N, C-alpha and C positions, 0 to 999 in steps of 0.2 A: 505493502501500501504507500501510494506517494503522499507524504502529509502536506507538500506545499500544494497538490491538487487538492486535499482535503480541507487545507486552509484556506485556500481560492474559492471553494463551493462548499461553505461551511452549513449555510441553511440547508442544503442537501443532504449534508451530514449529521445535522444534529438528531434528527429522527433515529437515525440508527445508534449513535451513541446513546441517547437518552433511552431506548429499548434494551441494551445492553446494560445499563447501569442507572436504574431507575430512580437512585435515591439523588441522584445529581438533579440541581434545580435548574430552571431557566439562568438565574444569575450564574450559576457554575458553568452552563453553558457558554454564555457571553464572555465569561473571563476566558475559557478556554480555548474559543475563537477558533478552532482548527488545529492548535498548535500541541502536538504530542506530548512534551515536557509538561506544559499544565494539566493535559489529562491524567497523566501519570502523579501528578500532585493532588491533584482533586479524588482521583480514586483512592488513594494511599490515604489522604485526609478522612473522606466520607466513610469510606469502609472499614475504616481503622486496620488496613493491612500493611504488611512490609511493602516495602521498594521493590523485591523480588519478586512478590506476590502479585502487585501491583503491575509490573512489567510482563509477567507472565498471562496475566488478563487481557492486556493490550495488545499482546502477539496472537494469543487466539482471537479476538477481535480482528485482527488484521488478517488473517488467516481466512476468516471465516468471510469476509469483504474485499479479498485481493482482488478479485474481479468485477468489483464494482466503478462504475464509471460515471460520472455526473452526468445529468442530463443537461442537454443544451437547452439555454433561455427562451422560451417561445416568444 
């Protein structure tokens, strides 16, 4: 998963992130704004997991969504 693409198309990816980590609020998602390092920190903080566990969760998310391509704006 290319996080530069995710960041550039954050509105389209927010739903996938929210589906994976339902405890993340809209405010969290606004702070994350498609940046992987911010997501890592928010997952750690919100779910009370270690950095390694948060990293593992994000890697699984990336694998599940590796073929996701943003839709072109209409």
